[in-house]
N, C-alpha and C positions, 0 to 999 in steps of 0.2 A: 255442531252433530255432525251432520254430512262430510264436511270439513275435514272431522279427526277422521272420518272411517274415509274417504278418502285419501286421506296422506297414510294410514296406515295398510291401505290396500297396495298404496306406491312401495313402502316401504317392503311388504311382502314380497311385493313382484321384484322387485331391485335383489332383495335379498336370495330369491329362488334363482334368478339369474345368475349372481356372482357364484354362488353354490352351482351350478348347472356346469357356468365358464370354468370354474376350477375343476369339476370331475372331468371335464372334458378335454382341459390343460393337461391333469394329470392323465388320464388314460393317452393322450396322444405322445407324454411323453415315454409311459411306461412301452409302449409300442413302436415308438420310435418312430423314424421312417427309411423305406430303401434307398439305397445308391450312396449312402453317406460315405464321404471320405478316407481312406485307410490313415488309419495314426498308431504310431506307435508307443506302445508305453510301456514305462522299464519299472520292473515291481523291486525295491531293496528286500534285504534279510530283515526280515522280524517283520513285515508290514500286514496288515488287516485292511481289509475291506472300509475301517472309516476312515482311517490312514492316506488309503489310495483316491477316496472320495472327491477333493481337492484337485488332486490331477485328473480324475474324470472330467472334472469338471471343466476345468482349464485349459483342457483337450480337443472339447466340446463334445468327446464321447456322451456327457450327459447334460441334461438343462438347466437341473437344478438338481442340488446335494438334498435338498431336503423332500421333494418326490421320491429321490433313491432311498433316502433310509425309510421313509412310509413306505414304498412298495417292500424294503427287503423284510422291515418286519409284519406287514398284512400278510404276503405272499409263504415267509420262511424259508427264503430259498438262501439266504445269508450262511446257513448253516454248513451250504455246499461247499462254501471256502473258507470253511472256517480260519485255518490257515493257509496263504498264499506260499505258491514256489518262487523264489527269485528268481529273475529273467525277461527277456523282452515279450510282451504280448501283441499281437497285432488286431487292433481295435476298430471302430468306424463311430465314426460321429450319428451322432443323431440315432444311436446303436439300441434297438429294443434291452428293456432291463435282463428281459431272461437268456437272450443271444452274450449279455454281456458276461453273466454269471455261468454258462455254460463254456464259454470259452476260456474264462481262468480256473475253471476247474476241470481244465484239461491238461493244465501246466503251460509254463513258456515255448513260446516256438524257437525261443533261442537261451539256451543251458548255459549258464556261467561257469567257467571250468576255475576250482576252488583250488588255491595258491596260498600256503602258509610259507611265511619266511621268517625264522627265528632269529633273535638279535644274535649278533658277533659273528654275521657269516661275510666272506669273503667278496667281491664279485663273481669270482669264479665259482666259488658255492652256491651263491643264489642262482647263477644262471646253469646248474647243475639240477637245482631243484625248479625254476622254471622248465627246464627242458624235459625231467619227468613227469612235470603235475601239470603242464601243457600242452597246446597244439607248438607253442611257440617252440625253435632249435635251440638249446646253451648255447652252442656258437653263433648265434645271430644275437642274442640276447646281451652274451659278453660282446660283442662288437659295437652294441648299440650303447652302452653303459661305461665303453673308453674313450668314447668321441668327444663325448658331452654336448650332446647337441641339448639334453636340458641344462639351465643355467641356475643351479643356486645360487642363492644372495652373496652368502660367503665365499663360493670357489673363486680363489685366483685369477684372474685372468693369465691364459693361457694353458690354465691344467687344464688335461685332457683326459682323468679319470674320474669316474664318479664314485670311486670307492669312499664309504661310507655314508653316500646319500640315498641308500638304496632302503629306503625305512621298513623294518622290521613289523611286519604285523601280516594278516590274513587279505587277502585280494580274492574278489572274483574278479575271471578273464573273460572279457566276452572273444567266442571265437571268431570273430574277425579282425581279432587287435593284432597289430602287430610289433614287433620287438621292442620299436622304436616308441610306439606307445605306452606300452607297458615300465619302461623305463619313464617317461615321461609322469606317468602316474604316482611309480612307488617317489620319486624326485617330489612331485606335488606334494605327496604325502609326509614327505622329511619338512619340506615350508609349512604346512599347516600343522603340525606338531610342534615343530618351533616355534611359532607364530608368538607365542608369549614369550619367548626368551631374551632375554635382555643382554646382546654380544655386549652391550659398552659395558660389562662390569668382567670382561675379561683380565685374568691377573697381569702387573705388570709389564710388559715386554713380548705380550702373547697376542696372537692375532685369533680372530675368532675362526680361523680354518685351523688353527693350531688347535685350539680348545676340542675342535672335533676329533683332534688327532690323539691326543688326550685322552678325549671321551673311550676313543676303541683301544684304548692299551688297555683304560682299565676294566672296558664291556668284558677283555681276552684276561685279564689278572683275577680280576674281584668274584669270588663265588656267588658273595650275598651283597644283597646296595648296600648296604650299613658300614662296607667297610671302601666304599667310592671315594669319599672326601680327603679318608687317612692317605691311599694310595695316589688319589692325585697330592695329595699334599708331598711324598716322596717322590714324586716325577718333578714337580717344579721344585723342590729344595738343592735335588742334583743337580738340575739343570743353573741353579741361582750358583752352585757349587763347583761347575765346571767338570762334574762327576758322571761319568759315561751311566745310561739310565741299565744296562744290564738286564732288559725286559729278553724276556723266554719267549715272549709271544711275536716277539717282532722277526725273529729266528726263523720262526715256523713259518712266519708268513714268507719270509727272504727267498726260503728251500723252499717253500708249498710243500713241506713236510705238515702229515697229518700228529695231531698232537694228542694220539696214543704210541709216538714212537716218543723215545727219548733223547734228549739233545747230546749228541758227543761233544768233548772239549775244542774237536776240527770242525763241528759245526758254528758253535761259537768266534770262530775266527774267519768266517767268509767273507771275501771282499762283497759288500752290498750297501748302499746307503740306508737300509731297511736293519741290517747288527747293530742294533744299540750297545753291543757289547762292544764294537770297534770304533764305533763312529759316533761323537759329543754329539746332544740335543734329541730331538724329536725328530722321528722318520721325515721324509718327503711327504710323506701323502697318512690318512689313514690306513689305520690294517683290518678293520671290518666296518660293518654299520650297528653304530651302536645305539641305543633307548633312549631314552629322554631321560631316564633317572642320571643315567651314566653322565651325558652331557653336562646336566645341571652340578653333577659331583665335578666335574672337570672346572665348571666354572665356580663352584663355589667349594676350594679344598678347605678341609683343618685347617688350624693354623697350630703347625706343630714341628719340631726339632728333628725328627722321623727321615732317615735315609735307607730304613733296608725295610723289609716283609718278609713274612715267609707264611706257609699255611700252618694254622695252629692243630694241636692235636684233632681235633676235632673232624680235620679234613674239608672244612667247614670256612670257619672265620679266619682273617688272619690277624699273625702277630708282627707287630711294629716296634721299629729299636730304633735311635739315635747314637749309636756306636757298633762299628764293624765287630768290637771284641763280642758284646752282647748278641750280636748276628748271629757268628762262627759258634758261638757258646750252643745258643737253639738250635743251629743248622744240625750240631753232633746226634739231636735227639727229635729230628723232624721225622715224620711218621710216614710210610708208604702208604699213598693216599691212590 
């Protein structure tokens, strides 16, 4: 009986000791310790405290994600930062939890610059967007994008232009980032977006880089993604039959002329390797940065005998033709879009 009581007492003492230790550890964690080294924590768009907790733990800002969760629940402090602002925050190792919350609530020490690059822009147009939306000068960006410091996997050796590789999407630019770093980021995004692309399925006689060129042509010619494979088939069929492509978008590119201006007959006769009215085959580089849908269309063209297309009556979808007679007849009734 005495042994049983003694054992119970020992268990109670151990339980009390463990509880006390746990409480003191929790208290120490919440209060932190002074003099912790500074760390930079980058908060991505859409982050919350729960998604940020592993980063805080990995960088030593908090010692336990469990303690942090308990403290947030008990203190109700999480409501102060229900939505985190994207950017970089300077925190400290073993930082008091209340100081973490107050620092996050103040907003980032570095605010990123939002840069949206639509699909179908040239390097020059992309540079203009960069210059208008960020601290980076347009001329600096254009220079960085035409020396090929970044090396996409399908870029042929010796090619100095990154036309086609500046992937269209929204970027958040660090104010300390320079032009070369932003170019690297955009090319890196191209590599990420096309990581699942099977470049070995390219049509016969076409290189992966030429697929990107075709994709850029489709990007500028198609008004809807669903027309992409058919436009691709027209391009490949004309190449196979040694017929000049006659694509207006390449002339606009060669002239650096806005699409809002109408092409003249003289425009289509300019001497330029990008003028597909006078030069047979594909232009030497892409004419814009296409998105993944049009890259896939260039890789997987429809199986047709189409050689011509024009915009249909709805000014959106294209009409396709196998003969010049049918095309010419339809062109007589083409709407002004």
